[in-house]
Structure formats: structure tokens, C-alpha cells
N, C-alpha and C positions, 0 to 999 in steps of 0.2 A: 702353186696349186696345192690345196689341202686334200685330205683323203676322200671327202664326200662331194666336193664341188669343183666346177670349172669356172675360171674367169671368162670374161667376154673374149679376150685375146686368145685364150687357149681353145675355146670353141671354134673361133674363126680359123685358127691354124689347123685344128684337127679336121675340119670340114672343108678347108681351102675355100672359104667364102669371105665376103666383105661384111662389115657391120650392118649396112642396110639390108643385105640378104638375110642375115641372121635375124634381124627384127621382123622381116617378113615371115620367116619360118616359125618364129615364136608365136606370132599371131595365128598362123594357120594351124599349128599343132597344139596351141594352148599351153605352151611351156611357161611355167611360172618362174619368176626370179626370186632370189633370196638376197636381201640387203643386209650387209654386215659392216658396221663401221664406215658407212658411206660407199662401200663397194658393192657392185652388182655381181652376184654369183648365180650359177645354175647347178641344180643337182645333176651329178654325173649320170645317174640312172635314167633321168629324163632325156638327156642329150643322146646317150648311147642307144637307148631303146627306140627312140622316135626319129632321130635325125641321122645317126651314123649308119651308113650302108656302104660296104666296100664295093668298089667297081670291079666286077669280075673280069673285065677285059684287061684291067691294069694289074690285078692281083689274082692270077690263076691258082686253082687249088694246088696245094703243095703236098708232097709225100714226106711224112715225118716218121721214118722207120729206121730200123737197124742199119739198113743198107743206104740210107740217104745222108746227105750233108746239110739238111735243113736244121735250123736252130730255133729255140724258143723265142729269142730276141727278134726273129723275123716276123712274128705276129704281134709284137708289142707296138700297137698303133699310136699310143700316147703313154706317158709315164704311168706304169702299173695298170695299163689297160691292154688285155690280151684277147685277140679276136681268133678264136679257134675255128670260126667259119671259113677261114682261109686254108684250112688243112683238109685235104681230100682223103688221104689214107693215113691212119695213125695206129701204131702198135704199142705194146706195153713199154718199149724203150722210150718212145716219144712221150707217153703219159708220165713215166717216172721222171724224165728230164723236166717236164712242165711242172710237176708237183714239187720237185726240189727247188726249182727256181722261185715258185710262188711262196714256198715255205720260208725261204730266206727273206723275201720281201716282207712277209707277215711278221717274222721275228724282229724285223726292224720297225714294226708298228706301222707299216704301210697298208693302206686299203687297196686291195687288188680287185679289179673288175674283169670278169670273164664274159666275153660276148659269145653266146651260144645260139644255135639254130636247130631246126629239125633236119639235121644233116648227119653224115656218117661219122665225122670226128666227134661231134657232141654225143651221139649215141654210143660210140666206142668208149668214151670217157665215163658215161653213165653206167655202161655194162661192167666196167672195171672198178666201180665204186670210187671213182676219182673224187666226185663232189662230196660224197659221204666222208671220205678220209680227210679231205682238205678242210671241211667245215667242222669236223668233229671237235676240235679244241680251239678253233679260231673263227667261228662263225661271225663274230663282230667285224672282222676285217675282210671277209669274202663276200663279193656281190656278183650275182648272176641271176638270170631270169629262170628261177626254178619252175614256175608255172608252165613255161614253154615246153618243159620235158616231163611234167608231172603225169601225163597220161600215156607215156611211152612204156610199153611192156616189152622188155628185151629178154631174149634167151640167147646167151653167148656160150655155147658148149665148148668153144676153144679156151675160154677162161676157166681154168681149174681152180685157182685160188685168186680172187680179186685182190686189189691193193690191200696189203696187210702191213701193219707197223710192227717192227721188232724194237722194243724200247730198252732192252738190256741184254747183256751177254747170256746166250742160251735161251732167249725168249722165243726163238722159233720152234723149240722142241714141243711146245704145247699144241701145235697145230700139225705136226708131222704125221701123227697117227691117222688123222683125218685125211691128209693128202695121200698117204700110202694106200688107204682103203679105196679112195676114188681111183687112183692109178691102177690098183689091182683089178677093180671092177671094169676098167677100160682096157685091160689086157696088157698092161705094161709089165715088163719082166722084173723079177726081184733084183737083178743086177742093176737095172736102171734106177730103181727106187733107192738102192743103196748109194749109187753115185749122186743122185739128187740130194739125199739127206746130208751127205758129206759136203757137197758143194755149197748148199744153202747155209749149212752150219759154219763153214769156213768164211764165206763172204759176210755173213751177218756178224760173226765174231770180229772180223777185221773192222767192220763199220762201227760197231758199238764200242770196240776197244780203242780205236784210233780217232774216230770222228767226234767223240765226246757228246754224242746224241743218238737219236733213233735212226733207223733205216727203214726203207719200204721195199717190199718185194711183190712181184706178180708172177704167177706160174700159168703158162698157157700151153696148149698143144698146137701142133702145126700139121696141116693136111699135106699129104704128099705120098710118094711111093713107099716111105718107111715111117714107122711110128717115131715121133719126135716131140720133145718138150723144149720150151724156151723159158729159161729162168732169167728174170730181170730184177735187179736190185740196185738201190741207190741211196746216198746220204748227202747231206749238205755240211759235212765236217770240214776239217782243215785241208784235206786233199793229200794224195800220195807224196808229192815232192816235199811238202812242208813237214810231214811226219817222218819220212825217211831221212831227210837232211838234218833232223834233230839228233841223229846218231853221228858222232864226230867222224866216223869212217867215211861218210857219204856227204858231208857238208859242202864239199867243193864241186859236187856234180851239178851240171845244168839241170833245169827242171825236167826237160823231156828225157834226158839220160836217166835221171832218178826215177821217172815214171816207168820206163822200160826195165831198168835194173831191178825194180821191186818184184818182177816176175821171176827173177833168178832164185835158185835155192840158197838158203842161208843168208839172204839179204833182208834186213829188217831194221826198223827203228829201235828195236830192243837191243841191248848189248848181248854179247855172245854167250853169256852164262845162261840166258833164257832159252837158247836153242830154238829160236823162232825163225820164220822166214822160209817156210817150205810150201805154204798153202797156195799162193798164186802160181808157183811153179807146177804144183800138182794139178791146178786148174787147167793150165795149158796142156799138161800131159793127158788129161782126160779128153780134152778137145781134139788133140792130135790123134790119140788112140781111137777116137770115135769118128774121125774124118769129119769133124764139125767146125764150128767157128766161135770166136769170142770177140765181142766189141767192148772196149773199156774206154772211159774218159775220166779226166780229173782236171779241175782248175782250168778249164778252157782248152785242154789238149785231148785229142782222141786218137785211138789206134784200133785197127781191125786185124785180128789174127785169123787167117783163113787156111784151114787144113782140109778143105774138101777135095783137093786134088794134089796128089803126090806128097812131096816133103813139106808143103805149106809155104805160105808167104805172109808177110806182115806189112802193113801200110799205115802211115799216119793219116788221120782223118780229122775233119772238122768236128768239134764237140757239139753235142745236142743243145748245150747251154754253156754260157761262160760262167755260170754260177759255180762257186767253190764246192768242193766235195768230190765224191767218186761214184761212178755208175757203171754197171756191167750188164751185158745181156749175153747169154750163152746158150747154145744149142746142146741138147743131150739126146743122142740118137739111140734108139733101142736096137742095138746090133752087137755083133761080136766085138769085144774091146781088145785092142792091141796094146800091149804094155809098152810104155815109152819111159825111158829113164830121165832122171833129173839132168844128167850130163848132156843128153840130146837136146833138151829144152834150153839149157844154158848156151850150148854151141849155136843153136838157132838164133837166140837173142843177141849173142855176141856178133854174129855175122851181120845182123840188121844194124846194130849200133856202129859197127866199123864202116858200113856203107853210107852212113849219114854224113 
């Protein structure tokens, strides 16, 4: 299959129909064929927009959020064809996972097709500027029915900063003043704004330093009994295990052990003279001190740090996508912060690793 066309066999497999049935559908819907070197091909956009309809009884709407185990690959109905109509609920974590997955495909010169509808997931992606960011530098390789969503006027007050690219170290600083002004207007405290600025700066620095490319972030607010922000950020770089194990001190670690160990203080892919490796530890300190949570994933592995009750717990999770790179989603609660030491976080992580 090439980027723009399906073969006859590929259409039959996608639709689970025979060739005679396909011929009947072609006549009924006026689908034109394209002949190339004696082969009969069909434009993907024609087949997907006119013939492909998921069976709701077989494919119920899925929850693609921080707390779910759903993955991007679950909506890939054919190679490089993603049906977001199968998603019922989608949050920024799901959107960033999907964006990173598609960016990897596009970087490999693959044409990606996104099946959208007038539904909640498509509207959520539109409200987060997902399509704008995805097509900004790669419109040649991105295909979706933009007209279907062209008349949708969305107000998404929970999205404070829609999908935004950070292309270089420190690139997030240019937008922080605007973010702080919005948060101040919404009544968020100065302490929370400071924690957000540090967290975004640290995660963006990690991504642009180690990933060898840009990262994307979304900032949203969460309704509930307390004022809360959710920061989601992701990249499609080499991933934590690869970068950490480039340091000879950690080269013998298993991938999952390297993933968790990266959250310890003074653990870094840099050598000791650079005095790096405190950022992810401080990230967990903020989450624990705020009775919040962090979801992280890298190279097909996921973990959820939950400090909402007591001393906290950590659990391995399915990743939102098997795509290489690293993605985080973190809650920032506007409440009194309890200081947590690096030693406490290290002990917490050691106990988890020993239990594995």
C-alpha cells in the first residue's frame, strides 16, 4: 500500500467484504479507480469517507485519558489510518500520545489518514489545536475531512494553553508570561504559577536536551472541589532508557529499571561533573507534596505515581502508544504545599523496584 491509495485486496480486508461486493459498492457510490502500471487502485480518501463505517456494536467508544489503558494503536484500523470516532472521551494526555505517534509516522514519510466525525473526540482535538499543530509543517502527509469540522465553533475554557511546540531549550519561556497572566486572572496562586513554570521548564529542557527534537505541551484546568491544573508534555525522541543507559554507570540496567531510576536524584545520562539528575525527582516531590499524581511513559512502558492518599503508590501501566519518546501528564493542585525531600522520593522508588 502506498501513501495515497488502497489496492483491491486492501479495501476488501479493511471492509471485510468480497470483490463482488466491492464492485457493487463502487457502482453505488461512484468510487473511481486509478490505474497505475496495470494495477487497479482506489484513493484512500474516497474509500474511507464513503465506505468505511465502524460497527458501534463491535467497537464501543473508548476512554483515552490519563487513567485509562487505551492506546493509539487500538484505533489504527489499517496501516497509518486512525479512526478517532472510536474514542468517546479524550483528554490532553490522549491527544499528545496520538500527536507523537503520528509525528513519527510522518517523519518516516508516511501519509497518515485521520477519520473524524462530529463527535466528542474530534471536537476535543479541534479545541486543543491538534489538527493545526499536526499540519503546520507536514500538511502534505496529513489527510482528514477538514470540511466536516469547519463550521464547529468551540469554546474550551478548560484548555488554558492549546497544543504548543517547544523547539529548543528554553523555548517555553516566551509563552510563560501569557500563561501566568491567564492563571492570575482565573485566581490561581503565585505559588502554583511558580511550580508550573519550574515544572514546564524542567520537562521541556529534558525533552529538547535528550530527545534531539521538539516537544509539545498542553495546559488545562480541571473542575472539582479544588483548583487544579494538568500539564501534559511529550516528545518522540530516543526515550528515557536509551538516553540513561548511554551513561556507563547505568548501561546494565533493564529498560523498566532505567525508566524508574531516572526519577531518582543524581541519576542522569550526563556524567557526574555536570551535576544533573534532580529534575524528575523534584517532579515527584511536587506531586507528593501536593497530594497529586504523575503519569509517565517511555518507549512502550508506562507508570502512574499516585500520591492522592497517604504515602502514595506507584503502578506499572500500559503506555498510551508504543511510539518511542517520553510523555508526562501531571496534576498541579492549588493548595498548601508540603515539602518532600529527595531522600524520601528515592526510598519510595527503591521500595517499588525491590517489589518488582
